[in-house]
PLY file of the C-alpha trace (Angstrom):
ply
format ascii 1.0
element vertex 238
property float x
property float y
property float z
element edge 237
property int vertex1
property int vertex2
end_header
-134.27 -98.61 -104.99
-134.39 -94.94 -105.63
-137.93 -94.67 -105.22
-138.19 -97.00 -102.29
-140.21 -95.39 -99.33
-138.17 -97.45 -96.60
-135.25 -95.48 -97.92
-133.38 -94.10 -94.53
-129.90 -92.30 -95.67
-128.96 -91.33 -99.39
-126.46 -89.87 -101.01
-126.33 -87.94 -104.46
-122.97 -86.52 -106.56
-121.01 -86.92 -102.86
-117.37 -85.22 -103.38
-115.03 -84.26 -101.09
-112.05 -82.31 -101.58
-109.26 -81.58 -99.16
-106.92 -78.79 -100.03
-103.07 -77.98 -98.53
-101.81 -75.11 -99.79
-101.97 -75.88 -103.71
-102.53 -79.46 -103.34
-105.98 -80.98 -103.40
-106.52 -84.48 -102.74
-110.04 -85.71 -103.99
-111.43 -88.26 -101.28
-114.97 -88.95 -102.94
-115.45 -88.14 -106.48
-119.26 -88.16 -106.82
-120.63 -91.22 -105.15
-124.39 -91.93 -105.36
-125.85 -94.23 -102.54
-128.81 -95.44 -100.59
-129.70 -97.89 -97.68
-132.88 -98.96 -96.89
-134.18 -99.64 -93.48
-132.51 -102.63 -91.35
-130.00 -102.90 -94.19
-126.93 -104.83 -93.38
-123.85 -103.06 -95.58
-120.27 -104.05 -95.60
-117.65 -101.67 -97.25
-114.52 -102.90 -98.81
-111.82 -101.12 -99.77
-108.25 -100.29 -99.77
-106.23 -97.04 -97.48
-107.23 -93.80 -98.96
-109.87 -95.19 -101.10
-112.81 -92.93 -99.47
-114.24 -95.68 -97.20
-113.82 -93.86 -94.22
-114.22 -90.03 -95.51
-117.62 -91.28 -96.88
-118.69 -93.08 -93.61
-118.10 -89.74 -91.71
-119.99 -87.58 -93.97
-122.78 -89.45 -93.99
-122.74 -89.51 -89.98
-122.27 -86.19 -90.34
-118.99 -86.15 -88.40
-117.49 -84.51 -91.80
-119.05 -82.21 -94.25
-119.23 -82.63 -98.30
-117.45 -80.83 -101.04
-120.30 -80.76 -102.96
-123.21 -83.13 -103.66
-126.38 -84.16 -101.27
-126.88 -86.46 -98.51
-130.22 -86.90 -97.00
-131.33 -88.82 -94.06
-135.36 -89.57 -94.61
-136.24 -86.22 -95.62
-133.82 -83.91 -94.13
-131.36 -82.33 -96.13
-128.17 -83.47 -93.93
-125.73 -80.85 -96.39
-127.71 -77.95 -95.41
-127.48 -77.99 -91.70
-125.12 -76.20 -89.46
-122.61 -77.57 -86.87
-125.93 -77.47 -84.34
-127.96 -79.18 -87.02
-125.65 -81.93 -87.44
-124.89 -82.40 -83.50
-128.53 -82.65 -83.19
-128.58 -85.62 -86.29
-125.36 -87.42 -84.56
-127.28 -87.28 -81.08
-130.60 -88.42 -81.82
-130.24 -90.61 -85.33
-126.57 -91.72 -85.19
-124.52 -94.56 -83.02
-120.61 -95.06 -83.87
-118.56 -97.36 -83.75
-114.89 -97.54 -84.11
-111.59 -99.50 -84.40
-110.28 -98.40 -80.92
-113.10 -98.52 -78.03
-113.05 -94.92 -76.69
-114.46 -96.56 -73.38
-114.48 -93.87 -70.49
-111.59 -95.86 -68.23
-112.74 -94.70 -64.39
-116.67 -96.01 -65.55
-118.25 -99.24 -65.31
-119.40 -100.97 -68.43
-122.96 -100.04 -67.39
-121.65 -96.45 -66.44
-120.45 -96.51 -70.19
-123.62 -97.18 -71.94
-125.65 -94.75 -69.46
-123.37 -91.84 -71.04
-125.50 -92.12 -74.30
-128.81 -93.24 -73.16
-128.77 -89.89 -70.22
-128.88 -87.31 -73.45
-130.85 -89.54 -75.89
-134.43 -89.04 -76.52
-135.97 -92.33 -76.02
-132.92 -94.92 -74.78
-133.30 -98.43 -74.07
-131.91 -99.08 -70.26
-128.34 -99.39 -70.45
-128.38 -102.99 -69.22
-130.62 -104.22 -71.75
-128.11 -102.57 -74.59
-125.38 -104.87 -72.45
-127.80 -107.92 -72.58
-128.09 -107.40 -76.30
-124.24 -108.04 -76.59
-123.92 -110.33 -74.36
-122.21 -108.95 -71.47
-125.12 -108.82 -69.11
-122.93 -110.26 -66.67
-119.62 -108.03 -66.92
-121.60 -104.64 -66.13
-119.65 -104.03 -63.25
-116.29 -104.33 -64.58
-114.11 -101.45 -65.64
-112.87 -101.54 -69.34
-109.34 -102.65 -68.06
-111.06 -106.16 -66.24
-112.43 -106.92 -69.91
-110.85 -107.98 -72.73
-110.54 -106.16 -76.31
-113.63 -107.92 -77.55
-115.69 -107.28 -74.81
-114.72 -103.42 -75.17
-115.38 -103.18 -78.34
-119.07 -105.15 -77.19
-119.42 -102.29 -74.38
-118.89 -99.65 -77.35
-121.43 -101.43 -79.60
-123.78 -101.31 -76.88
-123.26 -97.66 -75.99
-123.72 -97.07 -79.97
-126.96 -98.60 -79.90
-128.62 -97.94 -76.45
-129.71 -94.79 -77.97
-132.17 -96.75 -80.38
-130.40 -95.24 -83.58
-131.76 -95.45 -87.22
-128.04 -95.39 -88.61
-125.22 -97.66 -87.12
-122.31 -96.85 -88.51
-118.59 -99.06 -87.67
-115.73 -98.22 -88.97
-112.93 -101.57 -88.54
-114.91 -102.15 -85.37
-112.79 -105.85 -85.60
-109.17 -104.58 -86.95
-107.73 -104.52 -83.50
-109.17 -108.44 -82.80
-108.17 -111.70 -83.21
-110.45 -114.00 -85.65
-112.17 -115.60 -82.81
-112.93 -112.34 -80.98
-113.78 -110.31 -84.13
-116.70 -113.47 -84.54
-117.98 -112.59 -81.41
-118.37 -108.58 -82.20
-119.69 -109.05 -85.25
-122.36 -111.83 -83.52
-123.47 -108.57 -81.67
-123.39 -106.13 -84.35
-125.86 -108.65 -86.22
-127.62 -109.27 -83.65
-128.17 -105.60 -82.82
-128.79 -104.96 -86.62
-131.63 -107.57 -85.83
-133.12 -106.51 -82.90
-133.12 -102.65 -83.31
-133.59 -102.24 -86.84
-130.73 -100.14 -87.29
-129.27 -99.53 -90.78
-125.74 -100.66 -90.45
-122.70 -99.92 -92.44
-119.61 -101.22 -91.72
-116.08 -100.52 -92.91
-113.49 -103.68 -92.82
-110.27 -104.97 -94.84
-111.81 -108.14 -94.38
-113.17 -109.26 -97.38
-114.42 -112.30 -95.98
-117.05 -109.97 -93.71
-118.95 -109.20 -96.71
-121.07 -112.83 -96.30
-122.90 -111.92 -93.42
-124.11 -108.43 -95.20
-127.16 -107.61 -97.18
-124.62 -106.01 -99.56
-120.71 -104.67 -100.40
-119.62 -102.05 -101.57
-116.11 -101.85 -102.53
-114.68 -98.31 -102.59
-111.33 -97.42 -104.98
-109.89 -94.14 -105.94
-113.16 -92.24 -104.25
-115.76 -93.88 -106.08
-117.68 -96.60 -105.81
-116.34 -99.23 -108.30
-118.71 -102.35 -107.26
-121.47 -103.44 -105.71
-122.68 -107.20 -104.59
-125.76 -108.51 -103.30
-126.10 -111.21 -101.31
-128.64 -113.78 -101.66
-128.26 -114.93 -98.46
-126.68 -113.90 -95.33
-123.72 -116.09 -93.20
-123.76 -116.25 -89.71
-120.70 -114.56 -88.42
-119.05 -117.81 -87.10
-119.59 -119.61 -90.45
-116.97 -116.87 -91.93
-113.79 -117.93 -92.94
-111.22 -115.33 -92.07
0 1
1 2
2 3
3 4
4 5
5 6
6 7
7 8
8 9
9 10
10 11
11 12
12 13
13 14
14 15
15 16
16 17
17 18
18 19
19 20
20 21
21 22
22 23
23 24
24 25
25 26
26 27
27 28
28 29
29 30
30 31
31 32
32 33
33 34
34 35
35 36
36 37
37 38
38 39
39 40
40 41
41 42
42 43
43 44
44 45
45 46
46 47
47 48
48 49
49 50
50 51
51 52
52 53
53 54
54 55
55 56
56 57
57 58
58 59
59 60
60 61
61 62
62 63
63 64
64 65
65 66
66 67
67 68
68 69
69 70
70 71
71 72
72 73
73 74
74 75
75 76
76 77
77 78
78 79
79 80
80 81
81 82
82 83
83 84
84 85
85 86
86 87
87 88
88 89
89 90
90 91
91 92
92 93
93 94
94 95
95 96
96 97
97 98
98 99
99 100
100 101
101 102
102 103
103 104
104 105
105 106
106 107
107 108
108 109
109 110
110 111
111 112
112 113
113 114
114 115
115 116
116 117
117 118
118 119
119 120
120 121
121 122
122 123
123 124
124 125
125 126
126 127
127 128
128 129
129 130
130 131
131 132
132 133
133 134
134 135
135 136
136 137
137 138
138 139
139 140
140 141
141 142
142 143
143 144
144 145
145 146
146 147
147 148
148 149
149 150
150 151
151 152
152 153
153 154
154 155
155 156
156 157
157 158
158 159
159 160
160 161
161 162
162 163
163 164
164 165
165 166
166 167
167 168
168 169
169 170
170 171
171 172
172 173
173 174
174 175
175 176
176 177
177 178
178 179
179 180
180 181
181 182
182 183
183 184
184 185
185 186
186 187
187 188
188 189
189 190
190 191
191 192
192 193
193 194
194 195
195 196
196 197
197 198
198 199
199 200
200 201
201 202
202 203
203 204
204 205
205 206
206 207
207 208
208 209
209 210
210 211
211 212
212 213
213 214
214 215
215 216
216 217
217 218
218 219
219 220
220 221
221 222
222 223
223 224
224 225
225 226
226 227
227 228
228 229
229 230
230 231
231 232
232 233
233 234
234 235
235 236
236 237
């Protein structure tokens, strides 16, 4: 993989140290990673193992203490805050455990917030169709279930046609049946848009829908597993 021309994102020696007075917390300890276009990667590990810090640095939400991050031929670790903002706006979609929808806007309007500032967006209605919510586009968040709100959040994230889709516990607040619907939306978006997709989860069963699974512990990737075949979300036992 290191020489693969399809590599979209790469980290080398990624290190993150948080300092609170004399106390140092090592969140990442020299992580090396690369992912190719369209790859679906699941990231496992206990709380405090470095998963979210890793994803936040790759997504330009945080900066590394040492090491390098490259998006295609761009060196992210050399960008200032303005450059990171442009990187996030143009190339990255984010999905978090909590949906962060604007309650006074409909599902369609929540998605349109992103398409208004994107370089080459899809139509908001097309993004909602990809996640199976065309019939709910005029509903407000309070009129949607938790799973439907999360699917709106996914539609909003992918409406800009990002090359990277980063998801931090996207099913963490959902029951198993609803979680399957959300995972179906993510895998469909991964297939249709071709975004390299990284999903953090505490649910080890989700590894079966991935191309590759990483397991974090103590700020390091301690295990990598490749799936020869991917299961559908509805084939996963929670």
